[in-house]
C-alpha positions as CSV (number, residue, x, y, z in Angstrom):
1,M,-7.5,-15.3,-17.2
2,P,-4.1,-13.7,-14.1
3,L,-2.6,-10.3,-14.3
4,P,1.0,-9.9,-14.5
5,N,3.1,-10.6,-12.0
6,P,6.0,-8.1,-10.5
7,E,9.5,-9.3,-11.8
8,P,12.4,-9.4,-9.3
9,T,13.8,-6.9,-10.1
10,E,10.9,-4.4,-11.1
11,E,10.2,-1.1,-8.7
12,R,7.0,-0.8,-7.7
13,N,6.4,2.1,-10.7
14,E,8.0,-0.6,-13.5
15,F,4.8,-2.9,-12.9
16,L,2.5,-0.8,-12.4
17,Q,3.4,0.7,-15.7
18,R,3.0,-2.5,-16.9
19,C,0.1,-3.5,-14.9
20,M,-1.8,-1.5,-16.6
21,I,-1.2,-1.8,-20.1
22,D,-1.0,-5.7,-20.2
23,E,-3.9,-6.9,-22.6
24,V,-5.3,-8.4,-19.9
25,S,-5.6,-6.6,-17.0
26,V,-7.2,-4.2,-20.0
27,E,-10.2,-6.6,-20.7
28,D,-10.5,-7.2,-17.0
29,F,-10.6,-3.7,-16.7
30,P,-11.7,-1.7,-19.1
31,D,-11.8,1.7,-16.5
32,E,-8.8,2.0,-14.9
33,K,-9.7,3.0,-11.7
34,Q,-10.0,-0.4,-11.1
35,R,-6.9,-1.1,-13.5
36,Y,-5.3,1.0,-11.1
37,A,-6.6,-0.8,-8.2
38,A,-6.6,-4.0,-8.8
39,C,-2.8,-3.6,-10.4
40,I,-1.8,-2.1,-7.1
41,R,-3.7,-5.3,-4.9
42,Q,-1.6,-7.5,-7.2
43,W,1.7,-5.6,-6.6
44,D,0.5,-6.2,-2.6
45,E,-0.3,-9.4,-2.8
46,S,2.6,-10.2,-4.5
47,T,5.1,-8.2,-2.7
48,G,3.7,-8.4,0.9
49,E,3.3,-5.2,0.5
50,D,0.3,-2.7,1.9
51,S,-0.2,0.6,0.2
52,M,-2.6,1.6,2.9
53,A,0.5,1.6,5.4
54,F,1.2,4.6,3.2
55,A,-1.7,6.8,4.3
56,D,-0.9,5.3,8.4
57,S,3.2,6.5,8.0
58,Y,1.8,10.6,8.0
59,N,1.0,10.6,11.3
60,D,2.3,14.1,11.3
61,Y,0.1,15.6,8.7
62,P,-3.3,17.0,9.8
63,E,-5.8,15.1,11.0
64,S,-8.5,15.7,7.8
65,A,-5.8,14.5,5.0
66,S,-4.5,11.7,7.0
67,N,-8.3,10.7,6.5
68,N,-8.5,11.7,3.5
69,A,-6.1,9.5,2.1
70,K,-7.3,6.8,4.6
71,K,-10.5,7.4,2.3
72,F,-8.8,7.2,-1.0
73,F,-7.0,4.0,-0.6
74,A,-9.8,2.3,1.1
75,G,-11.3,3.7,-2.0
76,V,-9.1,1.7,-4.1
77,T,-8.9,-1.4,-2.0
78,S,-12.4,-1.6,-2.1
79,M,-12.9,-1.2,-6.0
80,A,-10.1,-4.4,-6.6
81,T,-12.0,-6.6,-4.4
82,K,-15.7,-5.7,-6.4
83,S,-13.9,-5.9,-9.7
84,K,-12.8,-9.7,-8.4
85,E,-15.9,-10.6,-7.3
């Protein structure tokens, strides 16, 4: 079954909270980290946003902090992709 979609007036955090407790989401992704990644991906695909852009937006941070953020978001995206396969 499909994951929930964001409502037109729903904020990102509201959607993520709703998605994390959704019956289908919990059943399809029992691991919270995978479920969170899937919910973020669902938000991005439904809204056209790119959560990876967040990591690129902190150009004034030390390079190591920026690289760590990129690694984190790459891992989240990777988990969501693997769980759909």
